[in-house]
C-alpha positions in Angstrom: 5.9 -8.1 10.5 2.9 -10.1 9.3 0.9 -8.7 6.3 -2.3 -7.0 7.2 -4.7 -4.4 6.0 -5.8 -1.5 8.3 -9.1 0.2 7.5 -10.1 3.5 9.2 -13.4 5.3 8.8 -13.5 8.9 10.0 -16.5 10.8 11.3 -17.2 12.2 7.9 -17.3 8.8 6.3 -13.9 9.0 4.7 -12.2 5.6 4.4 -8.4 5.0 4.6 -7.0 1.7 3.6 -3.3 0.9 4.5 -1.3 -2.2 3.9 1.2 -3.0 6.6 4.1 -5.5 6.5 4.3 -5.4 2.7 7.2 -3.9 0.8 7.0 -2.4 -2.7 4.1 -2.8 -5.0 2.8 -5.9 -3.2 0.6 -3.5 -1.1 -1.5 -2.8 -4.2 -2.2 -6.5 -4.8 -3.1 -6.9 -1.2 -5.6 -4.1 -1.1 -6.9 -4.1 -4.6 -10.1 -6.2 -4.1 -11.0 -4.3 -0.9 -10.6 -0.9 -2.6 -12.7 -2.1 -5.6 -15.5 -3.1 -3.2 -15.4 0.2 -1.2 -15.7 2.4 -4.3 -13.5 4.8 -6.2 -10.1 5.7 -4.9 -9.7 9.5 -4.5 -6.1 9.5 -3.3 -3.2 7.0 -3.3 -0.2 7.7 -1.1 2.7 5.3 -1.0 4.2 4.6 2.5 7.9 4.4 3.4 7.8 0.6 3.1 6.7 1.0 -0.6 9.6 3.4 -1.4 12.1 1.4 0.6 11.5 -1.7 -1.5 11.6 0.3 -4.7 14.9 1.9 -3.9 16.3 -1.5 -2.9 15.2 -2.9 -6.2 16.9 -0.1 -8.1 20.2 -0.7 -6.3 20.1 -4.4 -7.2 19.5 -3.6 -10.9 22.4 -1.2 -11.0 24.8 -3.8 -9.5 23.7 -6.5 -12.0 
């Protein structure tokens, strides 16, 4: 899947920014500048892609 950022704005003006196609902490680097321009972050939820990469990295460290 190609890396992309999805931005949704609800009727109340709430903004959701989600990185797609990025595993692990790479999503933070991808969305950081956009989030800074939009204002303060009130909530930060990690997706399954983020956690899947973190678990994979832990397994590799344990094997080494």
